[in-house]
C-alpha positions, -999 to +999 in steps of 0.1 A: -463-555-501-439-572-478-441-562-441-412-567-417-418-570-380-410-591-349-428-624-347-457-630-324-464-661-302-491-674-326-465-676-355-441-701-339-455-731-358-453-712-391-417-702-385-408-738-375-424-751-407-404-727-429-371-736-411-379-773-417-389-767-454-356-748-461-335-775-443-352-802-463-348-783-496-311-779-489-307-816-482-325-824-515-301-801-532-272-821-517-262-791-495-273-801-461-269-774-435-294-781-407-313-812-395-350-804-402-360-822-370-338-799-349-363-771-353-391-774-327-420-750-321-410-747-284-375-737-294-389-711-318-414-700-292-387-692-267-369-670-293-402-652-300-406-645-263-371-629-263-380-608-294-354-626-315-374-638-345-381-612-372-403-621-401-413-608-435-449-613-445-470-606-476-505-604-461-509-636-442-481-655-461-447-659-445-421-648-470-389-649-448-374-650-414-342-642-395-331-648-359-316-616-344-295-617-312-274-592-294-245-615-288-229-646-303-202-659-280-196-690-302-193-673-335-180-639-324-161-644-291-138-616-300-166-590-302-182-574-271-219-581-266-243-552-274-225-535-302-243-554-330-271-576-340-260-611-348-281-627-375-288-664-379-312-686-399-320-662-426-345-681-447-367-671-476-397-692-487-390-707-521-422-690-533-405-656-526-370-664-538-354-637-559-379-611-548-357-591-525-370-605-492-334-609-477-327-573-486-359-560-470-351-580-438-315-567-437-326-531-443-352-533-415-326-548-392-301-521-400-327-494-391-336-513-359-300-517-349-292-481-356-322-469-335-308-490-305-273-476-309-257-507-324-230-501-350-231-534-369-250-563-383-229-595-381-234-630-393-214-662-402-221-686-429-209-718-445-186-713-475-213-717-501-211-697-534-247-684-531-242-671-496-207-657-504-223-637-532-255-627-513-240-611-483-216-587-500-245-577-523-264-567-491-236-544-479-216-569-457-178-571-458-159-603-451-142-601-418-124-635-418-127-672-422-124-696-393-136-728-378-167-725-357-179-756-340-154-775-362-170-762-394-154-738-419-171-705-417-170-670-432-177-641-409-193-610-423-203-576-409-221-546-421-214-512-405-246-493-400-235-459-385 
């Protein structure tokens, strides 16, 4: 059974490894998104200390991760901080692909956001067919398309109350 919860300090290396594995896998597919070396344990550790990293585990095995923040001034400058969780780096281990890990993470985040009085989950993504199909299937609606950091991006949100 998959368990969803905030990451703990001793899981920083494990999260960093999954981020690097997914970044490398995307590069090998010819769809580079992130530089694998940009992910460091110290960077992940600081996010864990803020409570930003949420993970999905089956027993001791890391199945998926997502970075949760309460503001995103670069991607969502037109939205006020505190009314949503902004999601980044949603990654599922290839061993768990197609097993509903993303859906479990999103449902957990929706419940968490609702309990804290947030009305939305928001995210942005590159215009890749797999992502543009995934997010609507998880209840997200396309808000708009724009350049963020010079990159074409689709912005999605999911109303949760």
